[in-house]
PDB file as gemmi writes it, atoms N, CA and C in Angstrom:
CRYST1    1.000    1.000    1.000  90.00  90.00  90.00 P 1                      
ATOM      1  N   UNK A   1       5.159  -0.871 -21.119  1.00  0.00           N  
ATOM      2  CA  UNK A   1       4.217  -0.864 -20.004  1.00  0.00           C  
ATOM      3  C   UNK A   1       3.443  -2.188 -20.014  1.00  0.00           C  
ATOM      4  N   UNK A   2       3.375  -2.786 -18.857  1.00  0.00           N  
ATOM      5  CA  UNK A   2       2.618  -4.026 -18.702  1.00  0.00           C  
ATOM      6  C   UNK A   2       1.266  -3.721 -18.072  1.00  0.00           C  
ATOM      7  N   UNK A   3       0.302  -4.586 -18.328  1.00  0.00           N  
ATOM      8  CA  UNK A   3      -0.998  -4.471 -17.669  1.00  0.00           C  
ATOM      9  C   UNK A   3      -1.282  -5.770 -16.919  1.00  0.00           C  
ATOM     10  N   UNK A   4      -2.026  -5.625 -15.824  1.00  0.00           N  
ATOM     11  CA  UNK A   4      -2.335  -6.760 -14.967  1.00  0.00           C  
ATOM     12  C   UNK A   4      -3.800  -6.746 -14.571  1.00  0.00           C  
ATOM     13  N   UNK A   5      -4.455  -7.894 -14.596  1.00  0.00           N  
ATOM     14  CA  UNK A   5      -5.812  -7.946 -14.047  1.00  0.00           C  
ATOM     15  C   UNK A   5      -5.720  -8.069 -12.522  1.00  0.00           C  
ATOM     16  N   UNK A   6      -6.550  -7.331 -11.824  1.00  0.00           N  
ATOM     17  CA  UNK A   6      -6.625  -7.424 -10.362  1.00  0.00           C  
ATOM     18  C   UNK A   6      -8.042  -7.839 -10.014  1.00  0.00           C  
ATOM     19  N   UNK A   7      -8.149  -8.962  -9.336  1.00  0.00           N  
ATOM     20  CA  UNK A   7      -9.427  -9.511  -8.928  1.00  0.00           C  
ATOM     21  C   UNK A   7      -9.897  -8.779  -7.687  1.00  0.00           C  
ATOM     22  N   UNK A   8     -11.102  -8.232  -7.740  1.00  0.00           N  
ATOM     23  CA  UNK A   8     -11.659  -7.465  -6.617  1.00  0.00           C  
ATOM     24  C   UNK A   8     -12.766  -8.238  -5.925  1.00  0.00           C  
ATOM     25  N   UNK A   9     -12.726  -8.246  -4.630  1.00  0.00           N  
ATOM     26  CA  UNK A   9     -13.829  -8.744  -3.806  1.00  0.00           C  
ATOM     27  C   UNK A   9     -14.256  -7.565  -2.955  1.00  0.00           C  
ATOM     28  N   UNK A  10     -15.519  -7.183  -3.036  1.00  0.00           N  
ATOM     29  CA  UNK A  10     -15.957  -6.007  -2.285  1.00  0.00           C  
ATOM     30  C   UNK A  10     -17.365  -6.204  -1.741  1.00  0.00           C  
ATOM     31  N   UNK A  11     -17.747  -5.306  -0.875  1.00  0.00           N  
ATOM     32  CA  UNK A  11     -19.086  -5.288  -0.273  1.00  0.00           C  
ATOM     33  C   UNK A  11     -19.348  -6.520   0.575  1.00  0.00           C  
ATOM     34  N   UNK A  12     -18.294  -7.061   1.183  1.00  0.00           N  
ATOM     35  CA  UNK A  12     -18.430  -8.227   2.042  1.00  0.00           C  
ATOM     36  C   UNK A  12     -17.902  -7.948   3.431  1.00  0.00           C  
ATOM     37  N   UNK A  13     -17.517  -9.012   4.126  1.00  0.00           N  
ATOM     38  CA  UNK A  13     -17.000  -8.862   5.481  1.00  0.00           C  
ATOM     39  C   UNK A  13     -15.953  -9.936   5.757  1.00  0.00           C  
ATOM     40  N   UNK A  14     -15.051  -9.637   6.697  1.00  0.00           N  
ATOM     41  CA  UNK A  14     -14.013 -10.581   7.095  1.00  0.00           C  
ATOM     42  C   UNK A  14     -14.521 -11.462   8.228  1.00  0.00           C  
ATOM     43  N   UNK A  15     -14.321 -12.774   8.070  1.00  0.00           N  
ATOM     44  CA  UNK A  15     -14.620 -13.751   9.125  1.00  0.00           C  
ATOM     45  C   UNK A  15     -13.461 -14.737   9.186  1.00  0.00           C  
ATOM     46  N   UNK A  16     -12.739 -14.726  10.288  1.00  0.00           N  
ATOM     47  CA  UNK A  16     -11.636 -15.664  10.505  1.00  0.00           C  
ATOM     48  C   UNK A  16     -10.673 -15.713   9.318  1.00  0.00           C  
ATOM     49  N   UNK A  17     -10.156 -14.560   8.929  1.00  0.00           N  
ATOM     50  CA  UNK A  17      -9.199 -14.421   7.821  1.00  0.00           C  
ATOM     51  C   UNK A  17      -9.761 -14.842   6.465  1.00  0.00           C  
ATOM     52  N   UNK A  18     -11.084 -14.845   6.326  1.00  0.00           N  
ATOM     53  CA  UNK A  18     -11.728 -15.124   5.048  1.00  0.00           C  
ATOM     54  C   UNK A  18     -12.712 -14.001   4.761  1.00  0.00           C  
ATOM     55  N   UNK A  19     -12.778 -13.588   3.514  1.00  0.00           N  
ATOM     56  CA  UNK A  19     -13.716 -12.549   3.095  1.00  0.00           C  
ATOM     57  C   UNK A  19     -14.954 -13.259   2.572  1.00  0.00           C  
ATOM     58  N   UNK A  20     -16.106 -12.992   3.159  1.00  0.00           N  
ATOM     59  CA  UNK A  20     -17.338 -13.709   2.817  1.00  0.00           C  
ATOM     60  C   UNK A  20     -18.448 -12.731   2.428  1.00  0.00           C  
ATOM     61  N   UNK A  21     -19.472 -13.278   1.784  1.00  0.00           N  
ATOM     62  CA  UNK A  21     -20.645 -12.496   1.366  1.00  0.00           C  
ATOM     63  C   UNK A  21     -20.240 -11.290   0.521  1.00  0.00           C  
ATOM     64  N   UNK A  22     -19.379 -11.528  -0.461  1.00  0.00           N  
ATOM     65  CA  UNK A  22     -18.812 -10.449  -1.262  1.00  0.00           C  
ATOM     66  C   UNK A  22     -19.368 -10.436  -2.682  1.00  0.00           C  
ATOM     67  N   UNK A  23     -19.080  -9.372  -3.376  1.00  0.00           N  
ATOM     68  CA  UNK A  23     -19.332  -9.231  -4.806  1.00  0.00           C  
ATOM     69  C   UNK A  23     -17.961  -9.251  -5.475  1.00  0.00           C  
ATOM     70  N   UNK A  24     -17.813  -9.980  -6.570  1.00  0.00           N  
ATOM     71  CA  UNK A  24     -16.512 -10.036  -7.245  1.00  0.00           C  
ATOM     72  C   UNK A  24     -16.530  -9.195  -8.516  1.00  0.00           C  
ATOM     73  N   UNK A  25     -15.356  -8.711  -8.882  1.00  0.00           N  
ATOM     74  CA  UNK A  25     -15.190  -7.858 -10.048  1.00  0.00           C  
ATOM     75  C   UNK A  25     -13.721  -7.933 -10.448  1.00  0.00           C  
ATOM     76  N   UNK A  26     -13.358  -7.247 -11.496  1.00  0.00           N  
ATOM     77  CA  UNK A  26     -11.973  -7.221 -11.940  1.00  0.00           C  
ATOM     78  C   UNK A  26     -11.668  -5.838 -12.507  1.00  0.00           C  
ATOM     79  N   UNK A  27     -10.443  -5.395 -12.308  1.00  0.00           N  
ATOM     80  CA  UNK A  27      -9.975  -4.128 -12.860  1.00  0.00           C  
ATOM     81  C   UNK A  27      -8.606  -4.390 -13.484  1.00  0.00           C  
ATOM     82  N   UNK A  28      -8.333  -3.717 -14.590  1.00  0.00           N  
ATOM     83  CA  UNK A  28      -7.038  -3.842 -15.247  1.00  0.00           C  
ATOM     84  C   UNK A  28      -6.180  -2.644 -14.825  1.00  0.00           C  
ATOM     85  N   UNK A  29      -4.980  -2.930 -14.332  1.00  0.00           N  
ATOM     86  CA  UNK A  29      -4.084  -1.838 -13.917  1.00  0.00           C  
ATOM     87  C   UNK A  29      -2.804  -1.895 -14.739  1.00  0.00           C  
ATOM     88  N   UNK A  30      -2.140  -0.766 -14.820  1.00  0.00           N  
ATOM     89  CA  UNK A  30      -0.871  -0.664 -15.533  1.00  0.00           C  
ATOM     90  C   UNK A  30       0.285  -0.775 -14.535  1.00  0.00           C  
ATOM     91  N   UNK A  31       1.409  -1.266 -15.013  1.00  0.00           N  
ATOM     92  CA  UNK A  31       2.580  -1.430 -14.147  1.00  0.00           C  
ATOM     93  C   UNK A  31       3.084  -0.104 -13.595  1.00  0.00           C  
ATOM     94  N   UNK A  32       2.704   0.998 -14.219  1.00  0.00           N  
ATOM     95  CA  UNK A  32       3.146   2.323 -13.773  1.00  0.00           C  
ATOM     96  C   UNK A  32       2.219   2.939 -12.725  1.00  0.00           C  
ATOM     97  N   UNK A  33       1.127   2.255 -12.386  1.00  0.00           N  
ATOM     98  CA  UNK A  33       0.161   2.795 -11.418  1.00  0.00           C  
ATOM     99  C   UNK A  33       0.796   2.987 -10.055  1.00  0.00           C  
ATOM    100  N   UNK A  34       0.431   4.094  -9.400  1.00  0.00           N  
ATOM    101  CA  UNK A  34       0.779   4.277  -8.000  1.00  0.00           C  
ATOM    102  C   UNK A  34      -0.476   4.004  -7.169  1.00  0.00           C  
ATOM    103  N   UNK A  35      -0.374   4.183  -5.874  1.00  0.00           N  
ATOM    104  CA  UNK A  35      -1.507   3.894  -4.982  1.00  0.00           C  
ATOM    105  C   UNK A  35      -2.748   4.698  -5.360  1.00  0.00           C  
ATOM    106  N   UNK A  36      -2.580   5.982  -5.636  1.00  0.00           N  
ATOM    107  CA  UNK A  36      -3.731   6.820  -5.986  1.00  0.00           C  
ATOM    108  C   UNK A  36      -4.390   6.373  -7.291  1.00  0.00           C  
ATOM    109  N   UNK A  37      -3.585   5.932  -8.270  1.00  0.00           N  
ATOM    110  CA  UNK A  37      -4.147   5.391  -9.513  1.00  0.00           C  
ATOM    111  C   UNK A  37      -4.944   4.122  -9.233  1.00  0.00           C  
ATOM    112  N   UNK A  38      -4.428   3.282  -8.341  1.00  0.00           N  
ATOM    113  CA  UNK A  38      -5.120   2.038  -7.980  1.00  0.00           C  
ATOM    114  C   UNK A  38      -6.464   2.343  -7.333  1.00  0.00           C  
ATOM    115  N   UNK A  39      -6.475   3.270  -6.376  1.00  0.00           N  
ATOM    116  CA  UNK A  39      -7.729   3.656  -5.716  1.00  0.00           C  
ATOM    117  C   UNK A  39      -8.714   4.215  -6.734  1.00  0.00           C  
ATOM    118  N   UNK A  40      -8.241   5.043  -7.647  1.00  0.00           N  
ATOM    119  CA  UNK A  40      -9.121   5.628  -8.668  1.00  0.00           C  
ATOM    120  C   UNK A  40      -9.710   4.550  -9.585  1.00  0.00           C  
ATOM    121  N   UNK A  41      -8.884   3.591  -9.999  1.00  0.00           N  
ATOM    122  CA  UNK A  41      -9.354   2.518 -10.871  1.00  0.00           C  
ATOM    123  C   UNK A  41     -10.390   1.642 -10.168  1.00  0.00           C  
ATOM    124  N   UNK A  42     -10.136   1.318  -8.908  1.00  0.00           N  
ATOM    125  CA  UNK A  42     -11.077   0.501  -8.141  1.00  0.00           C  
ATOM    126  C   UNK A  42     -12.378   1.269  -7.922  1.00  0.00           C  
ATOM    127  N   UNK A  43     -12.270   2.534  -7.552  1.00  0.00           N  
ATOM    128  CA  UNK A  43     -13.462   3.367  -7.312  1.00  0.00           C  
ATOM    129  C   UNK A  43     -14.339   3.439  -8.549  1.00  0.00           C  
ATOM    130  N   UNK A  44     -13.699   3.633  -9.691  1.00  0.00           N  
ATOM    131  CA  UNK A  44     -14.462   3.718 -10.940  1.00  0.00           C  
ATOM    132  C   UNK A  44     -15.137   2.386 -11.265  1.00  0.00           C  
ATOM    133  N   UNK A  45     -14.394   1.289 -11.082  1.00  0.00           N  
ATOM    134  CA  UNK A  45     -14.937  -0.031 -11.431  1.00  0.00           C  
ATOM    135  C   UNK A  45     -16.132  -0.414 -10.559  1.00  0.00           C  
ATOM    136  N   UNK A  46     -16.047  -0.135  -9.265  1.00  0.00           N  
ATOM    137  CA  UNK A  46     -17.148  -0.529  -8.378  1.00  0.00           C  
ATOM    138  C   UNK A  46     -18.137   0.614  -8.139  1.00  0.00           C  
ATOM    139  N   UNK A  47     -17.921   1.710  -8.857  1.00  0.00           N  
ATOM    140  CA  UNK A  47     -18.834   2.852  -8.895  1.00  0.00           C  
ATOM    141  C   UNK A  47     -19.094   3.485  -7.528  1.00  0.00           C  
ATOM    142  N   UNK A  48     -17.999   3.855  -6.875  1.00  0.00           N  
ATOM    143  CA  UNK A  48     -18.142   4.612  -5.633  1.00  0.00           C  
ATOM    144  C   UNK A  48     -17.286   5.867  -5.719  1.00  0.00           C  
ATOM    145  N   UNK A  49     -17.640   6.851  -4.954  1.00  0.00           N  
ATOM    146  CA  UNK A  49     -16.893   8.101  -4.900  1.00  0.00           C  
ATOM    147  C   UNK A  49     -15.863   7.985  -3.782  1.00  0.00           C  
ATOM    148  N   UNK A  50     -14.585   7.921  -4.151  1.00  0.00           N  
ATOM    149  CA  UNK A  50     -13.536   7.740  -3.142  1.00  0.00           C  
ATOM    150  C   UNK A  50     -13.351   8.992  -2.280  1.00  0.00           C  
ATOM    151  N   UNK A  51     -13.927  10.128  -2.689  1.00  0.00           N  
ATOM    152  CA  UNK A  51     -13.882  11.323  -1.845  1.00  0.00           C  
ATOM    153  C   UNK A  51     -14.903  11.233  -0.714  1.00  0.00           C  
ATOM    154  N   UNK A  52     -15.968  10.453  -0.929  1.00  0.00           N  
ATOM    155  CA  UNK A  52     -17.031  10.317   0.070  1.00  0.00           C  
ATOM    156  C   UNK A  52     -16.970   8.998   0.836  1.00  0.00           C  
ATOM    157  N   UNK A  53     -16.201   8.038   0.323  1.00  0.00           N  
ATOM    158  CA  UNK A  53     -16.127   6.704   0.920  1.00  0.00           C  
ATOM    159  C   UNK A  53     -14.678   6.311   1.155  1.00  0.00           C  
ATOM    160  N   UNK A  54     -14.442   5.532   2.168  1.00  0.00           N  
ATOM    161  CA  UNK A  54     -13.115   5.004   2.447  1.00  0.00           C  
ATOM    162  C   UNK A  54     -12.984   3.645   1.777  1.00  0.00           C  
ATOM    163  N   UNK A  55     -11.901   3.468   1.050  1.00  0.00           N  
ATOM    164  CA  UNK A  55     -11.626   2.178   0.423  1.00  0.00           C  
ATOM    165  C   UNK A  55     -10.498   1.523   1.198  1.00  0.00           C  
ATOM    166  N   UNK A  56     -10.748   0.321   1.689  1.00  0.00           N  
ATOM    167  CA  UNK A  56      -9.715  -0.449   2.378  1.00  0.00           C  
ATOM    168  C   UNK A  56      -9.251  -1.528   1.418  1.00  0.00           C  
ATOM    169  N   UNK A  57      -7.971  -1.487   1.066  1.00  0.00           N  
ATOM    170  CA  UNK A  57      -7.410  -2.450   0.129  1.00  0.00           C  
ATOM    171  C   UNK A  57      -6.562  -3.440   0.912  1.00  0.00           C  
ATOM    172  N   UNK A  58      -6.913  -4.725   0.793  1.00  0.00           N  
ATOM    173  CA  UNK A  58      -6.178  -5.788   1.468  1.00  0.00           C  
ATOM    174  C   UNK A  58      -5.701  -6.808   0.454  1.00  0.00           C  
ATOM    175  N   UNK A  59      -4.543  -7.374   0.718  1.00  0.00           N  
ATOM    176  CA  UNK A  59      -3.966  -8.431  -0.097  1.00  0.00           C  
ATOM    177  C   UNK A  59      -3.889  -9.681   0.764  1.00  0.00           C  
ATOM    178  N   UNK A  60      -4.396 -10.787   0.246  1.00  0.00           N  
ATOM    179  CA  UNK A  60      -4.323 -12.059   0.969  1.00  0.00           C  
ATOM    180  C   UNK A  60      -3.243 -12.892   0.287  1.00  0.00           C  
ATOM    181  N   UNK A  61      -2.068 -13.044   0.937  1.00  0.00           N  
ATOM    182  CA  UNK A  61      -0.945 -13.731   0.297  1.00  0.00           C  
ATOM    183  C   UNK A  61      -1.166 -15.229   0.097  1.00  0.00           C  
ATOM    184  N   UNK A  62      -1.984 -15.820   0.949  1.00  0.00           N  
ATOM    185  CA  UNK A  62      -2.260 -17.247   0.849  1.00  0.00           C  
ATOM    186  C   UNK A  62      -3.533 -17.544   1.633  1.00  0.00           C  
ATOM    187  N   UNK A  63      -4.290 -18.520   1.193  1.00  0.00           N  
ATOM    188  CA  UNK A  63      -5.534 -18.876   1.870  1.00  0.00           C  
ATOM    189  C   UNK A  63      -5.263 -19.203   3.330  1.00  0.00           C  
ATOM    190  N   UNK A  64      -6.046 -18.601   4.222  1.00  0.00           N  
ATOM    191  CA  UNK A  64      -5.912 -18.860   5.640  1.00  0.00           C  
ATOM    192  C   UNK A  64      -5.001 -17.892   6.375  1.00  0.00           C  
ATOM    193  N   UNK A  65      -4.179 -17.155   5.633  1.00  0.00           N  
ATOM    194  CA  UNK A  65      -3.312 -16.160   6.265  1.00  0.00           C  
ATOM    195  C   UNK A  65      -4.076 -14.856   6.432  1.00  0.00           C  
ATOM    196  N   UNK A  66      -3.710 -14.065   7.417  1.00  0.00           N  
ATOM    197  CA  UNK A  66      -4.410 -12.788   7.601  1.00  0.00           C  
ATOM    198  C   UNK A  66      -4.105 -11.835   6.444  1.00  0.00           C  
ATOM    199  N   UNK A  67      -5.055 -10.965   6.136  1.00  0.00           N  
ATOM    200  CA  UNK A  67      -4.839 -10.012   5.050  1.00  0.00           C  
ATOM    201  C   UNK A  67      -3.801  -8.951   5.415  1.00  0.00           C  
ATOM    202  N   UNK A  68      -3.139  -8.436   4.384  1.00  0.00           N  
ATOM    203  CA  UNK A  68      -2.175  -7.355   4.547  1.00  0.00           C  
ATOM    204  C   UNK A  68      -2.798  -6.104   3.958  1.00  0.00           C  
ATOM    205  N   UNK A  69      -2.909  -5.035   4.762  1.00  0.00           N  
ATOM    206  CA  UNK A  69      -3.508  -3.809   4.269  1.00  0.00           C  
ATOM    207  C   UNK A  69      -2.511  -3.036   3.415  1.00  0.00           C  
ATOM    208  N   UNK A  70      -2.989  -2.574   2.267  1.00  0.00           N  
ATOM    209  CA  UNK A  70      -2.188  -1.720   1.385  1.00  0.00           C  
ATOM    210  C   UNK A  70      -2.713  -0.310   1.574  1.00  0.00           C  
ATOM    211  N   UNK A  71      -1.845   0.592   2.025  1.00  0.00           N  
ATOM    212  CA  UNK A  71      -2.323   1.938   2.329  1.00  0.00           C  
ATOM    213  C   UNK A  71      -1.489   3.046   1.706  1.00  0.00           C  
ATOM    214  N   UNK A  72      -0.419   2.709   0.999  1.00  0.00           N  
ATOM    215  CA  UNK A  72       0.353   3.717   0.272  1.00  0.00           C  
ATOM    216  C   UNK A  72       1.310   3.014  -0.680  1.00  0.00           C  
ATOM    217  N   UNK A  73       2.201   3.764  -1.284  1.00  0.00           N  
ATOM    218  CA  UNK A  73       3.119   3.209  -2.283  1.00  0.00           C  
ATOM    219  C   UNK A  73       4.368   2.564  -1.713  1.00  0.00           C  
ATOM    220  N   UNK A  74       4.618   2.696  -0.421  1.00  0.00           N  
ATOM    221  CA  UNK A  74       5.873   2.177   0.122  1.00  0.00           C  
ATOM    222  C   UNK A  74       5.749   0.769   0.634  1.00  0.00           C  
TER     223      UNK A  74                                                      
END                                                                             
């Protein structure tokens, strides 16, 4: 099993394909994680209840490109 650090930017806003006014953090995930494990790890790290709050996970493949939303395992 491999582990990977995932850099988190949260509590900010999107402006012209850039995330600004954010708080940064990091979470360690395992290669076996599925989407629900990822949401749980992020929720725990940033201390929010994912049952009461919606978490939007976006991946920015390159600076200046629009974000890609991650919403399930497929």
